[in-house]
PyMOL Python script that loads the backbone (N, CA, C, O; Angstrom):
from pymol import cmd

cmd.read_pdbstr("""\
ATOM      1  N   MET A   1      -2.002  -3.458  -3.351  1.00  0.00           N
ATOM      2  CA  MET A   1      -0.688  -2.987  -3.709  1.00  0.00           C
ATOM      3  C   MET A   1       0.309  -3.352  -2.616  1.00  0.00           C
ATOM      4  O   MET A   1       0.040  -3.165  -1.429  1.00  0.00           O
ATOM      5  N   ALA A   2       1.456  -3.871  -3.025  1.00  0.00           N
ATOM      6  CA  ALA A   2       2.475  -4.277  -2.070  1.00  0.00           C
ATOM      7  C   ALA A   2       2.950  -3.084  -1.246  1.00  0.00           C
ATOM      8  O   ALA A   2       3.015  -1.954  -1.731  1.00  0.00           O
ATOM      9  N   SER A   3       3.275  -3.362  -0.008  1.00  0.00           N
ATOM     10  CA  SER A   3       3.718  -2.315   0.906  1.00  0.00           C
ATOM     11  C   SER A   3       5.182  -2.525   1.268  1.00  0.00           C
ATOM     12  O   SER A   3       5.555  -3.578   1.784  1.00  0.00           O
ATOM     13  N   LEU A   4       6.001  -1.529   0.998  1.00  0.00           N
ATOM     14  CA  LEU A   4       7.424  -1.610   1.318  1.00  0.00           C
ATOM     15  C   LEU A   4       7.651  -1.833   2.811  1.00  0.00           C
ATOM     16  O   LEU A   4       8.609  -2.500   3.203  1.00  0.00           O
ATOM     17  N   SER A   5       6.774  -1.278   3.641  1.00  0.00           N
ATOM     18  CA  SER A   5       6.925  -1.450   5.091  1.00  0.00           C
ATOM     19  C   SER A   5       6.636  -2.885   5.526  1.00  0.00           C
ATOM     20  O   SER A   5       7.030  -3.286   6.621  1.00  0.00           O
ATOM     21  N   ASP A   6       5.942  -3.675   4.671  1.00  0.00           N
ATOM     22  CA  ASP A   6       5.657  -5.086   4.971  1.00  0.00           C
ATOM     23  C   ASP A   6       6.543  -6.038   4.169  1.00  0.00           C
ATOM     24  O   ASP A   6       6.268  -7.236   4.100  1.00  0.00           O
ATOM     25  N   ARG A   7       7.603  -5.505   3.566  1.00  0.00           N
ATOM     26  CA  ARG A   7       8.536  -6.303   2.772  1.00  0.00           C
ATOM     27  C   ARG A   7       9.098  -7.435   3.625  1.00  0.00           C
ATOM     28  O   ARG A   7       9.519  -7.218   4.762  1.00  0.00           O
ATOM     29  N   ILE A   8       9.101  -8.640   3.070  1.00  0.00           N
ATOM     30  CA  ILE A   8       9.657  -9.797   3.769  1.00  0.00           C
ATOM     31  C   ILE A   8      11.182  -9.664   3.768  1.00  0.00           C
ATOM     32  O   ILE A   8      11.774  -9.440   2.712  1.00  0.00           O
ATOM     33  N   PRO A   9      11.826  -9.796   4.924  1.00  0.00           N
ATOM     34  CA  PRO A   9      13.271  -9.571   5.012  1.00  0.00           C
ATOM     35  C   PRO A   9      14.113 -10.522   4.155  1.00  0.00           C
ATOM     36  O   PRO A   9      15.238 -10.180   3.791  1.00  0.00           O
ATOM     37  N   GLU A  10      13.602 -11.682   3.834  1.00  0.00           N
ATOM     38  CA  GLU A  10      14.363 -12.660   3.060  1.00  0.00           C
ATOM     39  C   GLU A  10      14.441 -12.356   1.565  1.00  0.00           C
ATOM     40  O   GLU A  10      15.137 -13.063   0.835  1.00  0.00           O
ATOM     41  N   ASN A  11      13.749 -11.329   1.096  1.00  0.00           N
ATOM     42  CA  ASN A  11      13.854 -10.931  -0.302  1.00  0.00           C
ATOM     43  C   ASN A  11      15.287 -10.533  -0.616  1.00  0.00           C
ATOM     44  O   ASN A  11      15.984  -9.964   0.224  1.00  0.00           O
ATOM     45  N   ALA A  12      15.722 -10.839  -1.843  1.00  0.00           N
ATOM     46  CA  ALA A  12      17.039 -10.397  -2.298  1.00  0.00           C
ATOM     47  C   ALA A  12      17.050  -8.870  -2.335  1.00  0.00           C
ATOM     48  O   ALA A  12      16.042  -8.255  -2.684  1.00  0.00           O
ATOM     49  N   PRO A  13      18.163  -8.258  -1.983  1.00  0.00           N
ATOM     50  CA  PRO A  13      18.239  -6.792  -2.031  1.00  0.00           C
ATOM     51  C   PRO A  13      17.974  -6.281  -3.448  1.00  0.00           C
ATOM     52  O   PRO A  13      18.438  -6.863  -4.428  1.00  0.00           O
ATOM     53  N   GLY A  14      17.234  -5.204  -3.536  1.00  0.00           N
ATOM     54  CA  GLY A  14      16.934  -4.609  -4.829  1.00  0.00           C
ATOM     55  C   GLY A  14      15.521  -4.087  -4.893  1.00  0.00           C
ATOM     56  O   GLY A  14      14.812  -4.050  -3.887  1.00  0.00           O
ATOM     57  N   ALA A  15      15.119  -3.687  -6.071  1.00  0.00           N
ATOM     58  CA  ALA A  15      13.841  -3.009  -6.267  1.00  0.00           C
ATOM     59  C   ALA A  15      12.618  -3.897  -6.048  1.00  0.00           C
ATOM     60  O   ALA A  15      11.627  -3.453  -5.468  1.00  0.00           O
ATOM     61  N   TYR A  16      12.680  -5.142  -6.508  1.00  0.00           N
ATOM     62  CA  TYR A  16      11.500  -6.016  -6.437  1.00  0.00           C
ATOM     63  C   TYR A  16      11.474  -6.771  -5.118  1.00  0.00           C
ATOM     64  O   TYR A  16      12.511  -7.165  -4.585  1.00  0.00           O
ATOM     65  N   TYR A  17      10.271  -6.962  -4.608  1.00  0.00           N
ATOM     66  CA  TYR A  17      10.108  -7.648  -3.325  1.00  0.00           C
ATOM     67  C   TYR A  17       8.704  -8.244  -3.227  1.00  0.00           C
ATOM     68  O   TYR A  17       7.811  -7.897  -4.000  1.00  0.00           O
ATOM     69  N   VAL A  18       8.531  -9.142  -2.266  1.00  0.00           N
ATOM     70  CA  VAL A  18       7.225  -9.685  -1.898  1.00  0.00           C
ATOM     71  C   VAL A  18       6.960  -9.233  -0.475  1.00  0.00           C
ATOM     72  O   VAL A  18       7.868  -9.217   0.357  1.00  0.00           O
ATOM     73  N   ASP A  19       5.715  -8.865  -0.193  1.00  0.00           N
ATOM     74  CA  ASP A  19       5.386  -8.460   1.170  1.00  0.00           C
ATOM     75  C   ASP A  19       4.590  -9.550   1.885  1.00  0.00           C
ATOM     76  O   ASP A  19       4.320 -10.603   1.310  1.00  0.00           O
ATOM     77  N   THR A  20       4.226  -9.302   3.110  1.00  0.00           N
ATOM     78  CA  THR A  20       3.610 -10.308   3.976  1.00  0.00           C
ATOM     79  C   THR A  20       2.160 -10.644   3.622  1.00  0.00           C
ATOM     80  O   THR A  20       1.559 -11.499   4.273  1.00  0.00           O
ATOM     81  N   THR A  21       1.590  -9.996   2.614  1.00  0.00           N
ATOM     82  CA  THR A  21       0.222 -10.336   2.211  1.00  0.00           C
ATOM     83  C   THR A  21       0.179 -11.535   1.264  1.00  0.00           C
ATOM     84  O   THR A  21      -0.904 -11.949   0.851  1.00  0.00           O
ATOM     85  N   CYS A  22       1.331 -12.095   0.915  1.00  0.00           N
ATOM     86  CA  CYS A  22       1.410 -13.268   0.035  1.00  0.00           C
ATOM     87  C   CYS A  22       0.561 -14.411   0.607  1.00  0.00           C
ATOM     88  O   CYS A  22       0.554 -14.649   1.815  1.00  0.00           O
ATOM     89  N   ILE A  23      -0.152 -15.110  -0.282  1.00  0.00           N
ATOM     90  CA  ILE A  23      -0.978 -16.244   0.152  1.00  0.00           C
ATOM     91  C   ILE A  23      -0.444 -17.582  -0.380  1.00  0.00           C
ATOM     92  O   ILE A  23      -1.143 -18.595  -0.328  1.00  0.00           O
ATOM     93  N   ASP A  24       0.774 -17.582  -0.881  1.00  0.00           N
ATOM     94  CA  ASP A  24       1.427 -18.802  -1.363  1.00  0.00           C
ATOM     95  C   ASP A  24       0.633 -19.478  -2.475  1.00  0.00           C
ATOM     96  O   ASP A  24       0.456 -20.696  -2.467  1.00  0.00           O
ATOM     97  N   CYS A  25       0.157 -18.684  -3.428  1.00  0.00           N
ATOM     98  CA  CYS A  25      -0.635 -19.254  -4.529  1.00  0.00           C
ATOM     99  C   CYS A  25       0.237 -19.896  -5.599  1.00  0.00           C
ATOM    100  O   CYS A  25      -0.271 -20.651  -6.428  1.00  0.00           O
ATOM    101  N   ASP A  26       1.540 -19.613  -5.602  1.00  0.00           N
ATOM    102  CA  ASP A  26       2.514 -20.206  -6.517  1.00  0.00           C
ATOM    103  C   ASP A  26       2.568 -19.527  -7.880  1.00  0.00           C
ATOM    104  O   ASP A  26       3.399 -19.910  -8.703  1.00  0.00           O
ATOM    105  N   GLN A  27       1.736 -18.555  -8.152  1.00  0.00           N
ATOM    106  CA  GLN A  27       1.684 -17.919  -9.464  1.00  0.00           C
ATOM    107  C   GLN A  27       3.025 -17.313  -9.860  1.00  0.00           C
ATOM    108  O   GLN A  27       3.484 -17.527 -10.982  1.00  0.00           O
ATOM    109  N   CYS A  28       3.657 -16.569  -8.976  1.00  0.00           N
ATOM    110  CA  CYS A  28       4.929 -15.925  -9.316  1.00  0.00           C
ATOM    111  C   CYS A  28       6.019 -16.959  -9.576  1.00  0.00           C
ATOM    112  O   CYS A  28       6.866 -16.769 -10.450  1.00  0.00           O
ATOM    113  N   ARG A  29       5.998 -18.043  -8.825  1.00  0.00           N
ATOM    114  CA  ARG A  29       7.003 -19.093  -9.004  1.00  0.00           C
ATOM    115  C   ARG A  29       6.800 -19.840 -10.316  1.00  0.00           C
ATOM    116  O   ARG A  29       7.763 -20.344 -10.893  1.00  0.00           O
ATOM    117  N   VAL A  30       5.571 -19.918 -10.792  1.00  0.00           N
ATOM    118  CA  VAL A  30       5.299 -20.551 -12.082  1.00  0.00           C
ATOM    119  C   VAL A  30       5.735 -19.625 -13.226  1.00  0.00           C
ATOM    120  O   VAL A  30       6.364 -20.074 -14.184  1.00  0.00           O
ATOM    121  N   LEU A  31       5.405 -18.362 -13.123  1.00  0.00           N
ATOM    122  CA  LEU A  31       5.709 -17.409 -14.196  1.00  0.00           C
ATOM    123  C   LEU A  31       7.186 -17.023 -14.261  1.00  0.00           C
ATOM    124  O   LEU A  31       7.723 -16.811 -15.349  1.00  0.00           O
ATOM    125  N   ALA A  32       7.833 -16.931 -13.125  1.00  0.00           N
ATOM    126  CA  ALA A  32       9.217 -16.448 -13.078  1.00  0.00           C
ATOM    127  C   ALA A  32      10.012 -17.238 -12.041  1.00  0.00           C
ATOM    128  O   ALA A  32      10.493 -16.686 -11.051  1.00  0.00           O
ATOM    129  N   ALA A  33      10.137 -18.516 -12.282  1.00  0.00           N
ATOM    130  CA  ALA A  33      10.777 -19.429 -11.321  1.00  0.00           C
ATOM    131  C   ALA A  33      12.224 -19.076 -11.005  1.00  0.00           C
ATOM    132  O   ALA A  33      12.722 -19.427  -9.936  1.00  0.00           O
ATOM    133  N   ASP A  34      12.901 -18.392 -11.907  1.00  0.00           N
ATOM    134  CA  ASP A  34      14.296 -18.014 -11.661  1.00  0.00           C
ATOM    135  C   ASP A  34      14.425 -16.860 -10.669  1.00  0.00           C
ATOM    136  O   ASP A  34      15.527 -16.538 -10.224  1.00  0.00           O
ATOM    137  N   PHE A  35      13.300 -16.243 -10.325  1.00  0.00           N
ATOM    138  CA  PHE A  35      13.350 -15.049  -9.482  1.00  0.00           C
ATOM    139  C   PHE A  35      12.569 -15.165  -8.178  1.00  0.00           C
ATOM    140  O   PHE A  35      12.758 -14.356  -7.270  1.00  0.00           O
ATOM    141  N   PHE A  36      11.703 -16.154  -8.077  1.00  0.00           N
ATOM    142  CA  PHE A  36      10.874 -16.324  -6.879  1.00  0.00           C
ATOM    143  C   PHE A  36      11.024 -17.732  -6.329  1.00  0.00           C
ATOM    144  O   PHE A  36      11.191 -18.691  -7.083  1.00  0.00           O
ATOM    145  N   ALA A  37      10.964 -17.848  -5.016  1.00  0.00           N
ATOM    146  CA  ALA A  37      10.997 -19.154  -4.354  1.00  0.00           C
ATOM    147  C   ALA A  37      10.108 -19.094  -3.120  1.00  0.00           C
ATOM    148  O   ALA A  37       9.784 -18.017  -2.618  1.00  0.00           O
ATOM    149  N   ARG A  38       9.726 -20.259  -2.648  1.00  0.00           N
ATOM    150  CA  ARG A  38       8.895 -20.361  -1.445  1.00  0.00           C
ATOM    151  C   ARG A  38       9.785 -20.518  -0.222  1.00  0.00           C
ATOM    152  O   ARG A  38      10.691 -21.351  -0.212  1.00  0.00           O
ATOM    153  N   GLN A  39       9.530 -19.728   0.796  1.00  0.00           N
ATOM    154  CA  GLN A  39      10.231 -19.857   2.066  1.00  0.00           C
ATOM    155  C   GLN A  39       9.520 -20.916   2.899  1.00  0.00           C
ATOM    156  O   GLN A  39       8.357 -20.748   3.263  1.00  0.00           O
ATOM    157  N   ALA A  40      10.214 -21.994   3.196  1.00  0.00           N
ATOM    158  CA  ALA A  40       9.611 -23.110   3.926  1.00  0.00           C
ATOM    159  C   ALA A  40       9.107 -22.691   5.309  1.00  0.00           C
ATOM    160  O   ALA A  40       8.063 -23.161   5.761  1.00  0.00           O
ATOM    161  N   GLU A  41       9.845 -21.814   5.973  1.00  0.00           N
ATOM    162  CA  GLU A  41       9.475 -21.419   7.342  1.00  0.00           C
ATOM    163  C   GLU A  41       8.178 -20.628   7.391  1.00  0.00           C
ATOM    164  O   GLU A  41       7.374 -20.799   8.307  1.00  0.00           O
ATOM    165  N   THR A  42       7.975 -19.762   6.405  1.00  0.00           N
ATOM    166  CA  THR A  42       6.808 -18.881   6.433  1.00  0.00           C
ATOM    167  C   THR A  42       5.713 -19.298   5.463  1.00  0.00           C
ATOM    168  O   THR A  42       4.554 -18.918   5.627  1.00  0.00           O
ATOM    169  N   GLY A  43       6.080 -20.084   4.447  1.00  0.00           N
ATOM    170  CA  GLY A  43       5.118 -20.458   3.421  1.00  0.00           C
ATOM    171  C   GLY A  43       4.832 -19.336   2.444  1.00  0.00           C
ATOM    172  O   GLY A  43       3.856 -19.400   1.698  1.00  0.00           O
ATOM    173  N   LEU A  44       5.664 -18.314   2.437  1.00  0.00           N
ATOM    174  CA  LEU A  44       5.473 -17.175   1.553  1.00  0.00           C
ATOM    175  C   LEU A  44       6.540 -17.172   0.471  1.00  0.00           C
ATOM    176  O   LEU A  44       7.634 -17.702   0.663  1.00  0.00           O
ATOM    177  N   SER A  45       6.217 -16.575  -0.658  1.00  0.00           N
ATOM    178  CA  SER A  45       7.205 -16.417  -1.714  1.00  0.00           C
ATOM    179  C   SER A  45       8.095 -15.230  -1.413  1.00  0.00           C
ATOM    180  O   SER A  45       7.689 -14.288  -0.732  1.00  0.00           O
ATOM    181  N   VAL A  46       9.321 -15.284  -1.931  1.00  0.00           N
ATOM    182  CA  VAL A  46      10.244 -14.168  -1.844  1.00  0.00           C
ATOM    183  C   VAL A  46      10.990 -14.049  -3.164  1.00  0.00           C
ATOM    184  O   VAL A  46      11.055 -15.000  -3.943  1.00  0.00           O
ATOM    185  N   VAL A  47      11.547 -12.881  -3.402  1.00  0.00           N
ATOM    186  CA  VAL A  47      12.413 -12.675  -4.557  1.00  0.00           C
ATOM    187  C   VAL A  47      13.779 -13.234  -4.188  1.00  0.00           C
ATOM    188  O   VAL A  47      14.379 -12.824  -3.195  1.00  0.00           O
ATOM    189  N   THR A  48      14.270 -14.178  -4.999  1.00  0.00           N
ATOM    190  CA  THR A  48      15.566 -14.797  -4.721  1.00  0.00           C
ATOM    191  C   THR A  48      16.712 -14.105  -5.434  1.00  0.00           C
ATOM    192  O   THR A  48      17.852 -14.144  -4.971  1.00  0.00           O
ATOM    193  N   ARG A  49      16.415 -13.476  -6.552  1.00  0.00           N
ATOM    194  CA  ARG A  49      17.406 -12.647  -7.234  1.00  0.00           C
ATOM    195  C   ARG A  49      16.674 -11.600  -8.052  1.00  0.00           C
ATOM    196  O   ARG A  49      15.560 -11.822  -8.526  1.00  0.00           O
ATOM    197  N   GLN A  50      17.307 -10.479  -8.205  1.00  0.00           N
ATOM    198  CA  GLN A  50      16.720  -9.356  -8.922  1.00  0.00           C
ATOM    199  C   GLN A  50      16.953  -9.512 -10.427  1.00  0.00           C
ATOM    200  O   GLN A  50      18.011  -9.986 -10.840  1.00  0.00           O
ATOM    201  N   PRO A  51      15.988  -9.124 -11.240  1.00  0.00           N
ATOM    202  CA  PRO A  51      16.171  -9.193 -12.685  1.00  0.00           C
ATOM    203  C   PRO A  51      17.195  -8.160 -13.143  1.00  0.00           C
ATOM    204  O   PRO A  51      17.327  -7.091 -12.547  1.00  0.00           O
ATOM    205  N   ALA A  52      17.924  -8.501 -14.224  1.00  0.00           N
ATOM    206  CA  ALA A  52      18.967  -7.592 -14.703  1.00  0.00           C
ATOM    207  C   ALA A  52      18.755  -7.160 -16.150  1.00  0.00           C
ATOM    208  O   ALA A  52      19.090  -6.033 -16.517  1.00  0.00           O
ATOM    209  N   THR A  53      18.209  -8.034 -16.961  1.00  0.00           N
ATOM    210  CA  THR A  53      18.031  -7.721 -18.379  1.00  0.00           C
ATOM    211  C   THR A  53      16.587  -7.290 -18.633  1.00  0.00           C
ATOM    212  O   THR A  53      15.714  -7.527 -17.798  1.00  0.00           O
ATOM    213  N   PRO A  54      16.332  -6.665 -19.768  1.00  0.00           N
ATOM    214  CA  PRO A  54      14.948  -6.300 -20.093  1.00  0.00           C
ATOM    215  C   PRO A  54      14.012  -7.517 -20.122  1.00  0.00           C
ATOM    216  O   PRO A  54      12.853  -7.413 -19.721  1.00  0.00           O
ATOM    217  N   GLU A  55      14.499  -8.647 -20.585  1.00  0.00           N
ATOM    218  CA  GLU A  55      13.680  -9.868 -20.638  1.00  0.00           C
ATOM    219  C   GLU A  55      13.350 -10.359 -19.230  1.00  0.00           C
ATOM    220  O   GLU A  55      12.224 -10.771 -18.954  1.00  0.00           O
ATOM    221  N   GLU A  56      14.342 -10.309 -18.349  1.00  0.00           N
ATOM    222  CA  GLU A  56      14.119 -10.730 -16.962  1.00  0.00           C
ATOM    223  C   GLU A  56      13.158  -9.779 -16.258  1.00  0.00           C
ATOM    224  O   GLU A  56      12.278 -10.212 -15.514  1.00  0.00           O
ATOM    225  N   ILE A  57      13.329  -8.506 -16.493  1.00  0.00           N
ATOM    226  CA  ILE A  57      12.424  -7.520 -15.887  1.00  0.00           C
ATOM    227  C   ILE A  57      10.996  -7.757 -16.365  1.00  0.00           C
ATOM    228  O   ILE A  57      10.051  -7.654 -15.583  1.00  0.00           O
ATOM    229  N   ALA A  58      10.838  -8.074 -17.646  1.00  0.00           N
ATOM    230  CA  ALA A  58       9.497  -8.345 -18.183  1.00  0.00           C
ATOM    231  C   ALA A  58       8.862  -9.548 -17.483  1.00  0.00           C
ATOM    232  O   ALA A  58       7.664  -9.527 -17.198  1.00  0.00           O
ATOM    233  N   LEU A  59       9.641 -10.595 -17.202  1.00  0.00           N
ATOM    234  CA  LEU A  59       9.110 -11.773 -16.485  1.00  0.00           C
ATOM    235  C   LEU A  59       8.642 -11.399 -15.089  1.00  0.00           C
ATOM    236  O   LEU A  59       7.550 -11.785 -14.671  1.00  0.00           O
ATOM    237  N   VAL A  60       9.460 -10.653 -14.370  1.00  0.00           N
ATOM    238  CA  VAL A  60       9.100 -10.257 -13.008  1.00  0.00           C
ATOM    239  C   VAL A  60       7.906  -9.303 -13.023  1.00  0.00           C
ATOM    240  O   VAL A  60       7.032  -9.388 -12.160  1.00  0.00           O
ATOM    241  N   GLU A  61       7.867  -8.410 -13.983  1.00  0.00           N
ATOM    242  CA  GLU A  61       6.718  -7.502 -14.107  1.00  0.00           C
ATOM    243  C   GLU A  61       5.438  -8.277 -14.404  1.00  0.00           C
ATOM    244  O   GLU A  61       4.372  -7.931 -13.893  1.00  0.00           O
ATOM    245  N   GLU A  62       5.533  -9.321 -15.226  1.00  0.00           N
ATOM    246  CA  GLU A  62       4.365 -10.156 -15.511  1.00  0.00           C
ATOM    247  C   GLU A  62       3.890 -10.846 -14.236  1.00  0.00           C
ATOM    248  O   GLU A  62       2.691 -10.894 -13.959  1.00  0.00           O
ATOM    249  N   ALA A  63       4.826 -11.376 -13.466  1.00  0.00           N
ATOM    250  CA  ALA A  63       4.461 -12.008 -12.197  1.00  0.00           C
ATOM    251  C   ALA A  63       3.817 -10.991 -11.265  1.00  0.00           C
ATOM    252  O   ALA A  63       2.837 -11.296 -10.586  1.00  0.00           O
ATOM    253  N   MET A  64       4.368  -9.786 -11.236  1.00  0.00           N
ATOM    254  CA  MET A  64       3.822  -8.740 -10.371  1.00  0.00           C
ATOM    255  C   MET A  64       2.398  -8.385 -10.786  1.00  0.00           C
ATOM    256  O   MET A  64       1.523  -8.244  -9.932  1.00  0.00           O
ATOM    257  N   SER A  65       2.161  -8.241 -12.070  1.00  0.00           N
ATOM    258  CA  SER A  65       0.817  -7.869 -12.517  1.00  0.00           C
ATOM    259  C   SER A  65      -0.178  -9.015 -12.395  1.00  0.00           C
ATOM    260  O   SER A  65      -1.386  -8.783 -12.361  1.00  0.00           O
ATOM    261  N   SER A  66       0.316 -10.253 -12.327  1.00  0.00           N
ATOM    262  CA  SER A  66      -0.559 -11.423 -12.199  1.00  0.00           C
ATOM    263  C   SER A  66      -0.831 -11.816 -10.755  1.00  0.00           C
ATOM    264  O   SER A  66      -1.667 -12.682 -10.498  1.00  0.00           O
ATOM    265  N   CYS A  67      -0.146 -11.201  -9.825  1.00  0.00           N
ATOM    266  CA  CYS A  67      -0.276 -11.573  -8.410  1.00  0.00           C
ATOM    267  C   CYS A  67      -1.702 -11.288  -7.921  1.00  0.00           C
ATOM    268  O   CYS A  67      -2.181 -10.156  -7.979  1.00  0.00           O
ATOM    269  N   ALA A  68      -2.360 -12.340  -7.443  1.00  0.00           N
ATOM    270  CA  ALA A  68      -3.757 -12.239  -7.014  1.00  0.00           C
ATOM    271  C   ALA A  68      -3.965 -11.290  -5.837  1.00  0.00           C
ATOM    272  O   ALA A  68      -5.043 -10.717  -5.683  1.00  0.00           O
ATOM    273  N   THR A  69      -2.948 -11.125  -5.019  1.00  0.00           N
ATOM    274  CA  THR A  69      -3.071 -10.281  -3.834  1.00  0.00           C
ATOM    275  C   THR A  69      -2.234  -9.007  -3.928  1.00  0.00           C
ATOM    276  O   THR A  69      -2.133  -8.257  -2.957  1.00  0.00           O
ATOM    277  N   SER A  70      -1.637  -8.762  -5.086  1.00  0.00           N
ATOM    278  CA  SER A  70      -0.770  -7.584  -5.286  1.00  0.00           C
ATOM    279  C   SER A  70       0.337  -7.522  -4.234  1.00  0.00           C
ATOM    280  O   SER A  70       0.657  -6.457  -3.707  1.00  0.00           O
ATOM    281  N   SER A  71       0.909  -8.683  -3.945  1.00  0.00           N
ATOM    282  CA  SER A  71       1.934  -8.789  -2.901  1.00  0.00           C
ATOM    283  C   SER A  71       3.341  -8.547  -3.415  1.00  0.00           C
ATOM    284  O   SER A  71       4.281  -8.496  -2.623  1.00  0.00           O
ATOM    285  N   ILE A  72       3.508  -8.396  -4.720  1.00  0.00           N
ATOM    286  CA  ILE A  72       4.819  -8.150  -5.295  1.00  0.00           C
ATOM    287  C   ILE A  72       4.923  -6.658  -5.590  1.00  0.00           C
ATOM    288  O   ILE A  72       4.033  -6.062  -6.196  1.00  0.00           O
ATOM    289  N   GLY A  73       6.031  -6.072  -5.146  1.00  0.00           N
ATOM    290  CA  GLY A  73       6.206  -4.642  -5.348  1.00  0.00           C
ATOM    291  C   GLY A  73       7.523  -4.308  -6.006  1.00  0.00           C
ATOM    292  O   GLY A  73       8.420  -5.143  -6.118  1.00  0.00           O
ATOM    293  N   ASN A  74       7.614  -3.073  -6.435  1.00  0.00           N
ATOM    294  CA  ASN A  74       8.828  -2.510  -7.003  1.00  0.00           C
ATOM    295  C   ASN A  74       9.004  -1.159  -6.339  1.00  0.00           C
ATOM    296  O   ASN A  74       8.206  -0.247  -6.556  1.00  0.00           O
ATOM    297  N   ASP A  75      10.047  -1.028  -5.529  1.00  0.00           N
ATOM    298  CA  ASP A  75      10.236   0.224  -4.813  1.00  0.00           C
ATOM    299  C   ASP A  75      10.902   1.289  -5.664  1.00  0.00           C
ATOM    300  O   ASP A  75      11.130   2.407  -5.202  1.00  0.00           O
ATOM    301  N   GLY A  76      11.218   0.939  -6.924  1.00  0.00           N
ATOM    302  CA  GLY A  76      11.756   1.914  -7.844  1.00  0.00           C
ATOM    303  C   GLY A  76      13.236   2.178  -7.675  1.00  0.00           C
ATOM    304  O   GLY A  76      13.784   3.052  -8.346  1.00  0.00           O
ATOM    305  N   ALA A  77      13.896   1.444  -6.796  1.00  0.00           N
ATOM    306  CA  ALA A  77      15.336   1.660  -6.562  1.00  0.00           C
ATOM    307  C   ALA A  77      16.156   1.206  -7.731  1.00  0.00           C
ATOM    308  O   ALA A  77      17.382   1.313  -7.705  1.00  0.00           O
TER     309      ALA A  77
END
""", "prot")
cmd.dss("prot")
cmd.show_as("cartoon", "prot")
cmd.util.cbc("prot")
cmd.orient("prot")
């Protein structure tokens, strides 16, 4: 389960985030490319923008549930 205390600072402000346990598997970027990107400096994925519509939230939730390391979180904000 993603840890808010390990949230990567480059995540876009908002409820969804990626933490430092990311292994750069690319799954989130494949499932929800409009919301996740790879940080070249760290090799980790981050949330680039927060979902706004129910359809966008469903994409990000799918990426979160598919994450092999449970590195994507939702702080509920």
